[in-house]
C-alpha positions in Angstrom: 15.4 28.2 15.0 11.7 28.7 14.1 11.7 25.5 12.2 13.0 23.5 15.2 10.3 25.1 17.4 7.6 24.2 14.9 8.9 20.6 14.6 9.0 20.2 18.3 5.4 21.5 18.6 4.3 19.1 15.9 5.9 16.1 17.6 4.3 17.1 20.9 0.9 17.3 19.3 1.3 13.9 17.7 2.3 12.3 21.0 -0.6 13.9 22.8 -3.1 12.7 20.1 -2.0 9.1 19.9 0.8 6.8 20.6 3.4 6.4 17.9 4.0 2.7 17.3 7.5 1.9 16.1 8.2 -1.5 14.5 4.6 -2.5 15.1 4.8 -5.6 12.8 7.6 -7.0 15.1 5.9 -6.2 18.4 4.4 -9.3 20.1 0.7 -9.2 20.8 0.2 -10.3 24.3 -3.0 -9.5 26.3 -2.7 -7.9 29.7 -0.8 -5.1 31.3 2.9 -5.3 32.2 5.1 -3.5 34.7 8.8 -3.7 34.4 11.0 -2.9 37.4 14.3 -4.2 38.7 13.7 -7.1 41.1 17.0 -6.7 42.9 17.0 -3.0 43.2 15.5 -1.2 46.2 12.0 -0.1 45.3 10.0 2.5 47.2 7.3 1.3 49.6 4.7 2.9 47.4 5.8 0.9 44.3 5.9 -2.3 46.4 2.4 -1.7 47.6 1.2 -1.0 44.0 2.8 -4.2 42.7 1.3 -6.2 45.6 -2.2 -4.8 44.9 -1.9 -5.3 41.2 -0.9 -8.9 41.7 -3.9 -9.5 44.0 -6.3 -7.9 41.6 -4.9 -9.9 38.7 -5.2 -13.1 40.7 -8.8 -12.4 41.7 -9.8 -11.5 38.1 -8.4 -14.7 36.7 -10.0 -16.9 39.4 
C-alpha cells in the first residue's frame, strides 16, 4: 500500500512540475490555442460568451 501512495505522490509531483508529453514526435505542431466543445450539444451561457469573446480577440489580433 505504501508503494502505491508513493507512486501516486510522484506522479502528482511530475504533473505539477511540467506537462507530460506522450507521443510527442507524432503530435502536430500548430500555432495558436484551441478549444474543443461539441457544436450540437447545449453549452452553458458562460461557455458561449467565452467562445464569442475568444473569437473576437483572435479576429482582432490577426487583423
